[in-house]
Residue, then its C-alpha position, 0 to 999 in steps of 0.5 A: x490820765x492820772x499822770x497828766x493830772x499830776x503833771x499839771x498839778x505839779x506845774x500849778x505848784x511850781x507857778x504858785x511857789x514862784x509867784x508867792x513872793x509877791x505881796x498885797x499891793x496898797x490897793x489890795x490891802x484897802x480891799x481886804x479891809x473893806x471886806x472885813x468892814x462888811x462881813x457882818x452885813x454879809x453874814x446877815x445877808x446870808x441868813x436872810x436868803x437862807x430863810x427864803x425856801x428855794x427848793x428847785x421845784x419851789x419856783x416862787x421861792x427860787x425867784x424870790x431869792x433871785x430878786x433879793x440878789x438882783x437888788x443887792x447887785x443893782x446897788x452896786x452898779x450891775x445891770x440885772x436880768x431875770x431869765x424865765x424858763x419856758x413854763x413846761x420846764x417847771x423851772x423858775x429861771x436864772x439871775x444874770x448881773x453884769x458890768x461891761x468894760x474892755x479892761x483885763x480878763x473877762x470874767x464869768x462868776x457862777x453860782x446857783x440860787x436853788x437848794x435840794x430842800x423843797x417846801x415840805x422839808x422840815x429843814x428850813x431855818x438858819x440856826x447858829x450852833x455857836x459863834x462859828x457854825x450854823x445849820x443852814x439849809x443851802x447855806x453851804x450849797x450854795x447860798x454861801x458861795x453866792x454871798x461871797x460873790x456879792x460881797x467880793x464885788x461889793x468891796x471892789x465897787x466901793x473901792x472904785x475898782x470895777x471901772x471898765x471891767x467886764x464881769x458877768x454873774x450867773x446864778x442859775x435856778x435849777x442846778x440841783x435838778x437841771x431843767x431839760x432840754x439842756x439846750x434851753x436851760x443852759x443856753x444863756x450860761x454858755x452864751x455868757x461863757x462865749x463872751x468871757x475868758x475865765x469862769x470862777x465857780x462858787x460851789x461849796x469848798x472841798x477845803x480851805x486850801x483846795x480849789x477844783x481844777x477838774x470835775x467828772x461829767x455825769x450821764x445816764x443810761x437805761x437798759x430794756x430787756x424782752x424775753x419769751x414769756x413761758x412756763x418756768x419748767x421750759x427755761x433754758x430749753x431751745x424754745x424758751x431761752x433764758x428769760x429777760x432777768x437772766x439777760x439783764x443779769x448777764x448785761x450788769x455782770x458784764x459791765x461790772x467785769x469789762x467796763x469797770x476799772x479805768x481811772x475816773x470812770x464809774x457807773x452805777x445802776x440805781x434802779x432794777x425791775x423785772x418780771x412778767x410786767x414792769x411799770x416804771x415812771x422816769x419823772x418820779x424814778x418809781x415803779x412796780x413789777x409783777x412776776x411769778x416764780x413759775x413764769x419766765x420773765x418777759x421783761x426787765x429794765x435797769x437805769x443808772x448813772x455814768x461819770x467820766x473825765x473826758x468826752x472820749x472816756x464817756x464815749x469809749x464806755x458807752x461803746x463797750x456797754x453797747x457791745x455787751x448789750x448786743x450779745x444776747x442770751x437765747x431768745x432774748x433782746x436788749x437795748x441801751x439808751x443814754x442821756x447826756x447831763x453834765x459834760x466833763x470839766x477836764x484838768x487843762x493847762x489854763x485851769x492849772x494856770x488859774x490855780x497858780x494865780x489863786x494860790x499866789x493870792x492865798x499866799x499873799x493873804x498869808x492863807x497858805x498855798x492852794x492845791x487842786x482837788x482830786x476830780x474823782x471826788x467831786x460831782x458835777x456842777x454848772x462850771x462843766x457847761x462852760x468848760x469847753x469855752x473858757x479856763x475855769x476854777x470851782x470850789x471857791x465857795x463857803x466851807x461847811x459840812x453835810x450838804x444835801x442833808x438836814x445836818x448842813x452846816x456852813x462855817x461862818x468864820x470862813x466867809x470873810x477869808x474866802x471873800x478876801x481871797x475872791x476880791x483880791x483874785x478878781x482885782x488881779x484878774x481884771x487888771x491883767 
């Protein structure tokens, strides 16, 4: 797997270098000038949407941000659609905006409206630290990326360059905590991908000269163990056996010894409880356990996550975990269940060719070569849901630091450069 990734990265580098002689056309130079002209407005727009709290569970706030973007997209000729989610899912919905045509590549541009900062978070304000850096809840992850999408398209629109193009913008309202079931919350995104050729994701950048050509998928697992409740003086004998906690310990230790080690595969037990009685709420991920040192544990449980670079790697890991769980200590029983969350986005040849095109654009802008980022260092995102249907690039959003923390910042000086790169990339793709 590592060799494949390195080979494809090398291929992209060759493509990028071979194309680097192409410079900006006259039209592209005008496009870049338009981005510069609109940059102060773009930063003001970012400040406006950051000041609207849109924590995933603040349904009204997520929709309010969506309506601000809705008006802005309509102002540049896009037809918009707010798609609400069923009430029982406790998610606000998604904003889609589209222009329809038949010219060039059909594009899907992906962002999200929600943040990790709920209404009760003390981190709510956009505050400049200096001329280039601002503290901004969700400004980097990822309202800044949404603004890059909007203002790249605004520049194209104002230069009359969107005629007869098909571009779908999909801003989801629950990326930070995806609504379940997935076949409802991501059905519209997948349907849009099936009408597209290329998906570009604008999650926070991992570096000015990096883009994401692959990212790992994510799923959950849960182990439940039952033992024989008895006086502890009888533990290990033929009548009592090992107890639930020892069995769970065996399972986790075997996971560590026998499943660990394959590149890009990781798994983490995030919660463990055991004793005579266990009470766990999966909605809040909180629980209680009762037990005594002189009583053999009757029950135990553990829950965790699994990260993988391909569906094959995921299934192989699950098979190993199932086999381990089935080999029980005396007088115990165990079961394991899995829940899917994000599929993997593999480092396909199409993704690497897209990287080459992006790098060509960056070189033409005198911004330097763009390379593929190590997929082992990226989390999951919405592009993963569409990777089976289209070529993808992600990590095209804003620069910043401290995402998901009260120290989150956004680099305001990077917005214009990244918007230029996006605008020229879109222009070249819709004219292929």
